[in-house]
Structure formats: structure tokens, C-alpha cells
SEDO-31291 format. One record per atom (N, C-alpha, C): z, y, x. Coordinates in steps of 0.1 Angstrom, whole numbers, padded with zeros to 4 digits, always signed. Layout:
<sites>
ZYX...
</sites>
This chain:
<sites>
+2305+1963-0224+2296+1951-0230+2287+1950-0213+2285+1938-0214+2276+1935-0198+2260+1935-0203+2257+1942-0194+2241+1941-0191+2239+1938-0179+2229+1924-0182+2225+1919-0169+2217+1927-0158+2213+1920-0145+2203+1926-0136+2190+1932-0141+2188+1920-0148+2171+1922-0151+2168+1927-0166+2182+1933-0177+2181+1939-0183+2182+1953-0176+2188+1958-0170+2189+1971-0162+2174+1974-0157+2169+1966-0150+2154+1968-0142+2147+1971-0153+2144+1965-0166+2137+1968-0176+2140+1983-0179+2152+1986-0179+2157+2001-0187+2150+2009-0175+2150+2007-0163+2146+2016-0153+2132+2014-0147+2125+2008-0154+2111+2001-0149+2105+2018-0150+2106+2024-0160+2098+2033-0166+2102+2044-0158+2113+2047-0148+2114+2059-0140+2105+2055-0126+2106+2042-0124+2100+2040-0113+2084+2042-0111+2078+2049-0100+2059+2049-0098+2057+2043-0088+2068+2039-0077+2063+2036-0064+2069+2023-0060+2066+2015-0053+2075+2002-0047+2086+2007-0039+2097+1999-0039+2110+2004-0030+2106+1999-0014+2115+2006-0006+2109+2008+0005+2125+2008+0013+2122+1998+0028+2133+1999+0031+2134+2009+0046+2142+2011+0052+2145+2021+0067+2157+2020+0071+2155+2020+0083+2173+2019+0091+2180+2034+0085+2192+2035+0092+2200+2046+0090+2195+2057+0096+2188+2048+0110+2183+2065+0120+2173+2069+0116+2161+2062+0108+2153+2065+0105+2154+2074+0089+2160+2071+0083+2166+2079+0072+2172+2090+0076+2178+2091+0084+2187+2105+0086+2176+2116+0091+2161+2105+0101+2150+2117+0108+2143+2121+0096+2143+2109+0084+2129+2116+0076+2140+2119+0064+2151+2123+0063+2157+2125+0048+2151+2134+0038+2143+2145+0042+2139+2153+0034+2129+2142+0022+2122+2136+0033+2108+2131+0025+2116+2117+0014+2125+2111+0021+2132+2102+0013+2134+2109+0002+2139+2119+0000+2146+2129-0012+2136+2129-0022+2127+2134-0014+2116+2138-0027+2107+2127-0029+2108+2118-0021+2101+2105-0026+2106+2096-0041+2123+2101-0038+2132+2096-0049+2127+2103-0060+2127+2122-0059+2128+2127-0071+2114+2131-0075+2105+2127-0066+2090+2132-0072+2081+2122-0076+2086+2110-0069+2076+2098-0072+2084+2083-0075+2098+2089-0080+2103+2074-0082+2109+2063-0075+2106+2068-0063+2107+2055-0050+2125+2052-0051+2126+2044-0052+2139+2034-0043+2139+2036-0029+2147+2039-0017+2145+2036-0007+2159+2030-0003+2160+2016+0003+2170+2010+0007+2173+2015+0023+2183+2015+0022+2189+2021+0038+2196+2011+0046+2190+2006+0056+2195+1991+0061+2207+1997+0077+2211+1988+0082+2221+1993+0091+2225+1971+0099+2218+1973+0110+2214+1962+0117+2207+1951+0106+2196+1955+0100+2189+1944+0090+2194+1942+0076+2208+1945+0077+2210+1947+0061+2215+1959+0055+2212+1959+0042+2211+1967+0033+2226+1973+0029+2228+1986+0033+2242+1992+0030+2244+2004+0020+2229+2009+0015+2227+2021+0006+2218+2021+0003+2216+2031-0010+2202+2031-0015+2201+2045-0018+2190+2048-0019+2185+2063-0022+2178+2062-0033+2181+2064-0044+2177+2061-0057+2172+2077-0071+2164+2073-0080+2159+2087-0087+2173+2090-0093+2177+2106-0099+2183+2106-0109+2184+2099-0116+2175+2096-0126+2177+2089-0137+2183+2076-0134+2180+2070-0127+2186+2057-0125+2198+2054-0124+2206+2065-0110+2220+2067-0112+2226+2073-0119+2220+2078-0130+2223+2084-0143+2230+2073-0154+2216+2069-0155+2218+2053-0163+2225+2042-0162+2230+2039-0148+2237+2033-0141+2255+2041-0146+2255+2049-0139+2269+2055-0145+2272+2055-0158+2261+2054-0167+2264+2053-0181+2270+2040-0188+2262+2029-0182+2262+2021-0181+2277+2012-0178+2278+2023-0167+2292+2013-0161+2306+2019-0167+2304+2035-0174+2314+2035-0180+2313+2029-0193+2305+2026-0202+2303+2020-0215+2313+2006-0208+2312+1998-0198+2315+1985-0195+2331+1988-0195+2337+2001-0190+2348+2005-0185+2359+2003-0196+2351+2013-0204+2358+2015-0217+2358+2005-0229
</sites>
């Protein structure tokens, strides 16, 4: 079963309480504890950038788990 990006964003909307943020790898390394706290306590997504391009994201656990369940459902 395919779930569109729009449908996924609706599923995750109740988890997110703050706007997303972008920061460089160097900044994320320096502020790692704060980035983790923002994800777990406030539901913030932080996109990690390298040379201005998004390369990773720190997301709240419920979003990651929901994505895993969705991916497992699509594989089966």
C-alpha cells in the first residue's frame, strides 16, 4: 500500500509541536544534546545540512516508528 507524502504528513502532524529547523553538521555536533531534547520533548524535526544540502534528519521517535511501520507494510 502506498501512502503519499501528504498523507504521511497528516499522520505526523499530531506529533509535531514545533517548526522544523535546519543546521549544519558542525552545529548539530556542538548542540547534539539540545537537538535530541528538541525532538523528544517538543516534537521538533531538525534537518542536518552539509554544504547547504539536507543529508539527514533528527526526528521524534513516534515519527520514525510510524515511518518504519509504513515501510514494513509496503514491503509485505
